[in-house]
C-alpha positions as CSV (number, residue, x, y, z in Angstrom):
1,X,157.5,-87.2,184.1
2,X,154.9,-86.3,186.9
3,X,156.7,-86.5,190.3
4,X,152.9,-86.2,192.2
5,X,153.2,-87.8,195.8
6,X,151.9,-91.3,196.2
7,X,148.3,-92.1,197.5
8,X,149.7,-92.5,201.0
9,X,151.5,-88.8,201.1
10,X,149.6,-85.8,202.4
11,X,151.5,-82.5,201.6
12,X,151.5,-79.9,204.3
13,X,152.4,-76.1,203.4
14,X,153.4,-73.2,205.9
15,X,149.9,-71.7,207.2
16,X,148.1,-75.3,206.8
17,X,147.5,-77.2,210.0
18,X,150.0,-79.9,210.4
19,X,147.7,-81.2,213.7
20,X,145.0,-81.9,211.3
21,X,146.8,-83.9,208.8
22,X,148.3,-86.1,211.7
23,X,144.8,-86.4,213.1
24,X,143.4,-87.4,209.9
25,X,146.2,-89.8,209.0
26,X,146.1,-93.6,209.3
27,X,148.8,-96.1,209.5
28,X,151.0,-96.0,206.4
29,X,150.7,-92.4,205.6
30,X,153.4,-90.1,204.9
31,X,153.1,-86.2,206.0
32,X,155.4,-84.1,203.9
33,X,156.1,-80.8,205.3
34,X,157.3,-78.2,202.5
35,X,159.8,-75.8,203.1
36,X,159.2,-73.1,206.0
37,X,157.8,-72.6,209.2
38,X,155.4,-73.7,211.2
39,X,153.9,-72.1,214.3
40,X,152.0,-75.3,216.4
41,X,153.0,-78.1,218.5
42,X,152.2,-81.7,217.5
43,X,150.7,-84.6,219.2
44,X,150.9,-88.1,217.3
45,X,148.5,-90.3,218.9
46,X,148.4,-92.7,216.3
47,X,150.6,-95.5,214.9
48,X,152.2,-96.0,211.8
49,X,152.7,-92.6,210.5
50,X,155.9,-90.9,208.9
51,X,156.4,-87.2,209.4
52,X,159.0,-85.6,206.8
53,X,160.4,-82.3,206.5
54,X,162.6,-80.6,204.0
55,X,165.4,-81.0,206.1
56,X,167.0,-79.5,209.3
57,X,167.1,-75.3,208.6
58,X,164.4,-75.6,206.0
59,X,161.3,-77.1,207.8
60,X,161.2,-75.5,211.3
61,X,158.7,-75.8,214.0
62,X,158.2,-73.3,216.4
63,X,155.7,-72.6,219.4
64,X,152.3,-71.8,218.4
65,X,148.7,-72.9,219.3
66,X,147.2,-73.9,222.6
67,X,148.8,-76.3,224.8
68,X,147.1,-79.9,224.8
69,X,146.3,-80.9,228.1
70,X,146.1,-84.8,227.8
71,X,149.9,-85.3,226.9
72,X,151.7,-87.0,230.0
73,X,153.7,-84.3,232.1
74,X,157.3,-83.9,231.0
75,X,159.9,-84.8,233.6
76,X,161.6,-81.7,235.2
77,X,159.6,-79.4,233.4
78,X,157.1,-77.0,235.0
79,X,153.5,-77.9,234.8
80,X,152.2,-77.9,231.3
81,X,155.2,-77.0,229.4
82,X,154.5,-77.9,225.8
83,X,156.8,-79.5,223.7
84,X,157.3,-79.3,220.2
85,X,156.3,-83.2,219.1
86,X,154.7,-85.5,221.8
87,X,154.3,-88.8,220.7
88,X,151.8,-90.7,223.1
89,X,148.9,-92.8,222.5
90,X,145.4,-92.5,224.5
91,X,145.4,-96.1,225.6
92,X,148.1,-98.3,223.7
93,X,151.5,-97.5,222.7
94,X,152.1,-95.9,219.5
95,X,154.1,-98.0,217.5
96,X,156.0,-97.4,214.1
97,X,156.2,-93.4,214.1
98,X,159.1,-91.8,212.1
99,X,159.8,-88.0,212.3
100,X,162.6,-87.0,209.9
101,X,164.0,-83.8,208.2
102,X,163.0,-81.2,210.7
103,X,164.1,-78.5,212.9
104,X,162.3,-77.8,216.4
105,X,163.2,-75.1,218.5
106,X,162.2,-72.6,221.4
107,X,159.6,-74.7,222.9
108,X,159.2,-74.5,226.9
109,X,159.3,-78.2,227.3
110,X,161.1,-80.6,224.9
111,X,162.0,-80.7,221.1
112,X,160.7,-84.1,220.6
113,X,158.9,-85.8,224.0
114,X,158.1,-89.8,223.5
115,X,156.2,-91.7,226.2
116,X,154.9,-95.3,225.8
117,X,156.1,-95.5,222.2
118,X,157.4,-98.5,220.3
119,X,159.2,-98.7,217.1
120,X,160.1,-95.0,217.0
121,X,162.6,-93.3,214.4
122,X,164.0,-90.0,215.0
123,X,166.5,-89.0,212.5
124,X,167.8,-86.0,210.5
125,X,166.2,-83.8,213.1
126,X,167.8,-80.7,214.8
127,X,166.3,-79.8,218.4
128,X,167.7,-76.2,219.5
129,X,167.0,-74.1,222.6
130,X,164.2,-76.2,223.7
131,X,164.0,-75.3,227.5
132,X,164.2,-78.4,229.4
133,X,165.2,-81.7,227.0
134,X,166.0,-82.0,223.6
135,X,164.9,-85.4,222.5
136,X,163.2,-87.1,225.7
137,X,162.1,-90.8,225.1
138,X,160.6,-92.3,228.0
139,X,159.2,-96.1,228.8
140,X,159.5,-96.7,225.5
141,X,161.2,-99.4,223.3
142,X,163.2,-100.2,220.0
143,X,164.0,-96.6,219.6
144,X,166.7,-95.3,216.9
145,X,167.8,-91.6,216.9
146,X,170.2,-91.2,214.0
147,X,171.8,-87.6,212.6
148,X,170.4,-85.7,215.0
149,X,171.6,-82.3,216.4
150,X,170.6,-81.6,220.0
151,X,171.7,-78.2,221.6
152,X,170.7,-75.7,224.4
153,X,168.6,-77.7,226.6
154,X,168.6,-77.5,230.4
155,X,169.0,-81.4,231.0
156,X,169.6,-83.5,228.1
157,X,169.9,-83.3,224.5
158,X,169.2,-86.7,223.8
159,X,167.7,-88.6,226.7
160,X,166.3,-92.2,227.4
161,X,164.5,-92.5,230.6
162,X,163.1,-96.0,232.0
163,X,163.7,-97.4,228.5
164,X,164.3,-101.2,229.7
165,X,162.9,-102.9,227.0
166,X,164.2,-104.4,223.6
167,X,167.5,-102.6,222.3
168,X,167.6,-99.0,221.3
169,X,170.3,-97.2,219.4
170,X,171.4,-93.5,219.5
171,X,174.3,-93.1,216.5
172,X,175.8,-90.1,214.5
173,X,174.5,-87.4,216.6
174,X,175.8,-84.2,217.8
175,X,174.9,-82.8,221.2
176,X,176.5,-79.6,222.8
177,X,175.6,-76.9,225.2
178,X,173.3,-79.1,227.3
179,X,173.3,-80.3,230.8
180,X,174.2,-83.8,229.7
181,X,174.7,-84.5,225.8
182,X,173.6,-88.2,225.7
183,X,171.6,-89.5,228.9
184,X,170.7,-92.9,229.8
185,X,168.8,-92.6,232.9
186,X,167.3,-96.0,234.2
187,X,167.6,-97.4,230.8
188,X,169.0,-100.7,229.4
189,X,170.1,-102.3,226.2
190,X,171.3,-99.0,224.9
191,X,173.8,-98.7,221.9
192,X,175.4,-95.3,221.9
193,X,177.5,-95.7,218.6
194,X,179.6,-93.0,216.7
195,X,178.3,-89.9,218.2
196,X,180.0,-86.5,219.2
197,X,179.7,-84.7,222.3
198,X,181.2,-81.5,223.2
199,X,180.8,-78.5,225.0
200,X,178.1,-80.1,227.6
201,X,178.5,-80.3,231.5
202,X,178.6,-84.1,231.1
203,X,179.3,-85.7,227.4
204,X,177.4,-88.9,228.2
205,X,175.8,-90.1,231.5
206,X,174.6,-93.4,232.4
207,X,172.7,-93.3,235.7
208,X,171.1,-95.8,238.0
209,X,168.9,-93.6,240.6
210,X,165.5,-94.2,242.0
211,X,163.0,-91.7,242.4
212,X,160.0,-91.4,244.6
213,X,156.6,-92.5,242.5
214,X,159.0,-93.7,239.3
215,X,158.8,-97.1,237.8
216,X,161.9,-99.6,238.7
217,X,165.0,-98.2,237.3
218,X,169.0,-99.6,236.8
219,X,171.1,-99.8,233.7
220,X,172.2,-102.9,232.3
221,X,173.9,-104.2,229.1
222,X,174.4,-100.9,227.3
223,X,177.4,-100.6,224.9
224,X,179.1,-97.1,224.3
225,X,181.4,-97.4,221.4
226,X,183.3,-95.3,218.7
227,X,182.3,-92.0,220.3
228,X,184.0,-88.7,220.0
229,X,183.7,-86.8,223.5
230,X,185.5,-83.4,224.0
231,X,185.7,-80.7,226.2
232,X,182.3,-81.0,228.1
233,X,183.3,-78.4,230.4
234,X,180.0,-76.6,231.1
235,X,178.9,-76.3,235.3
236,X,175.6,-77.9,235.9
237,X,173.7,-79.2,239.0
238,X,174.3,-78.1,242.7
239,X,170.9,-76.6,243.0
240,X,171.7,-73.5,241.1
241,X,169.1,-72.0,238.9
242,X,171.7,-70.1,237.0
243,X,173.0,-73.3,235.8
244,X,172.4,-76.2,233.9
245,X,170.3,-79.1,235.3
246,X,169.8,-77.4,238.8
247,X,168.4,-80.6,240.4
248,X,171.3,-82.8,240.2
249,X,174.7,-82.7,242.0
250,X,177.4,-80.3,240.7
251,X,178.8,-81.6,237.4
252,X,181.4,-80.4,235.2
253,X,184.3,-81.0,233.0
254,X,182.8,-85.2,232.6
255,X,183.4,-86.8,229.2
256,X,181.5,-90.3,230.2
257,X,179.9,-91.0,233.5
258,X,178.7,-94.6,234.5
259,X,177.1,-94.6,238.2
260,X,175.7,-97.5,239.5
261,X,175.3,-99.5,236.1
262,X,175.9,-103.5,235.2
263,X,177.5,-104.9,232.1
264,X,178.0,-101.4,230.7
265,X,180.6,-101.5,227.8
266,X,182.7,-98.4,226.8
267,X,184.9,-99.3,223.9
268,X,187.1,-97.2,221.7
269,X,185.8,-94.2,222.4
270,X,188.0,-90.7,222.5
271,X,187.8,-88.6,225.2
272,X,189.9,-85.5,225.8
273,X,190.0,-81.9,227.3
274,X,187.6,-81.9,229.7
275,X,188.5,-79.5,232.5
276,X,185.6,-78.1,235.0
277,X,184.6,-75.2,234.9
278,X,183.1,-75.3,238.5
279,X,183.2,-77.7,241.3
280,X,182.2,-81.3,240.2
281,X,181.7,-84.3,242.2
282,X,183.3,-86.4,239.7
283,X,186.9,-85.6,239.2
284,X,187.6,-88.0,236.0
285,X,186.6,-87.2,232.2
286,X,185.7,-91.4,233.0
287,X,183.8,-91.8,235.9
288,X,182.7,-94.8,237.8
289,X,181.1,-94.6,240.7
290,X,178.4,-95.8,243.0
291,X,174.6,-94.7,243.4
292,X,173.5,-96.5,246.4
293,X,173.3,-93.2,248.1
294,X,170.4,-92.3,245.9
295,X,168.8,-95.2,245.9
296,X,170.9,-97.1,243.2
297,X,173.9,-99.7,243.4
298,X,177.4,-100.3,242.9
299,X,178.9,-100.5,239.2
300,X,179.4,-104.2,238.5
301,X,180.9,-106.4,235.9
302,X,181.6,-103.2,233.5
303,X,184.1,-102.8,230.7
304,X,186.3,-100.2,229.7
305,X,188.4,-101.1,226.7
306,X,190.7,-99.7,224.2
307,X,189.7,-95.8,224.9
308,X,191.7,-92.9,224.1
309,X,191.3,-91.0,227.7
310,X,194.0,-88.0,227.4
311,X,194.5,-84.3,228.1
312,X,191.9,-84.2,230.8
313,X,191.8,-82.7,234.2
314,X,192.1,-83.6,237.3
315,X,192.0,-87.0,236.2
316,X,191.8,-89.1,233.0
317,X,189.8,-92.1,234.6
318,X,188.3,-92.2,238.3
319,X,187.0,-95.1,239.5
320,X,185.0,-94.8,243.2
321,X,184.2,-98.5,243.5
322,X,185.6,-102.2,243.4
323,X,188.5,-102.3,240.9
324,X,188.2,-105.6,240.9
325,X,184.5,-106.0,239.8
326,X,185.3,-104.0,236.6
327,X,187.4,-104.8,233.7
328,X,189.8,-102.4,231.8
329,X,192.2,-103.2,229.0
330,X,194.2,-101.7,226.3
331,X,193.4,-98.1,227.4
332,X,195.4,-95.1,227.1
333,X,194.9,-93.0,230.2
334,X,197.8,-91.7,231.8
335,X,196.3,-90.0,235.1
336,X,194.0,-92.4,237.0
337,X,192.3,-92.1,240.5
338,X,193.5,-94.8,242.1
339,X,196.8,-94.5,240.4
340,X,198.2,-97.4,238.2
341,X,194.8,-99.2,237.5
342,X,195.8,-102.3,235.5
343,X,194.6,-101.7,231.6
344,X,195.2,-98.1,231.4
345,X,198.8,-97.1,230.2
346,X,201.1,-94.7,231.1
347,X,201.0,-93.5,234.9
348,X,201.3,-90.2,235.8
349,X,205.0,-89.0,235.6
350,X,205.9,-91.8,232.8
């Protein structure tokens, strides 16, 4: 029986141009990449396209070719830094793009950079040692990142930035050796479900902060549930170019940071083994704090429910805001600041 591709499939082999296939593709086309290494960067500017490799480690995209100047500048990257795959329309948002089964490595920008995208799915993709970001999704909505691995980037492994439309999902990912494993930056309606974050400076960061010249921000109505967050003890920030994420404040040993947020729920997460390797402005493996100093807000109406937050230094949980505006219930968190927070079992010394 013949296994020839369907009429809407296009096969690309190493040595052939993926970009040429993308430029010719219309809605509904699946571009299938054979196993091997491809030296080019890609710009997906048409919707309804699926790009599928033979699997992470089998289909590899690395730098090559001339930069494309029309793609929006990548945040926190040097001018002209090229990303592996950019998803961005020339007029209207790009809708209904799927990326699957590829390793993207060694780019001076991001592994995946999407701007103004809708209904974007990134699954079974590995982004490794891309200089600034792993998977960076900005001003987009209805996003799904599933079964991806992100490592070795200066800032976020997987990041949502100014994505405040319909719900986005990050699930079953693994992030390590980044500044921030999962970064929800001025984005709302995000669900972070069943992920693994270890060996970053911060495992999960949810941040409401105002940036000059940027869109309105805020982090609202997000759910962080059933994640394993362990030993995120690298050093980041503080303006030191030798450490990760130099533009931010010094951070190390942070499992989950909830900064200036509204109605964020941390539910049934396992957060352990955090011990800062350098100075950190956050003193808890889970930290709730205000971002008013940076144009953000105080955290209000957040929920911390049924989490295991143990074996961390100096504190399992630190709350630098109004405790009465948060809900803590059913957590195992022996060492808290302030001490004895209701809903956090096991005070120090018990």
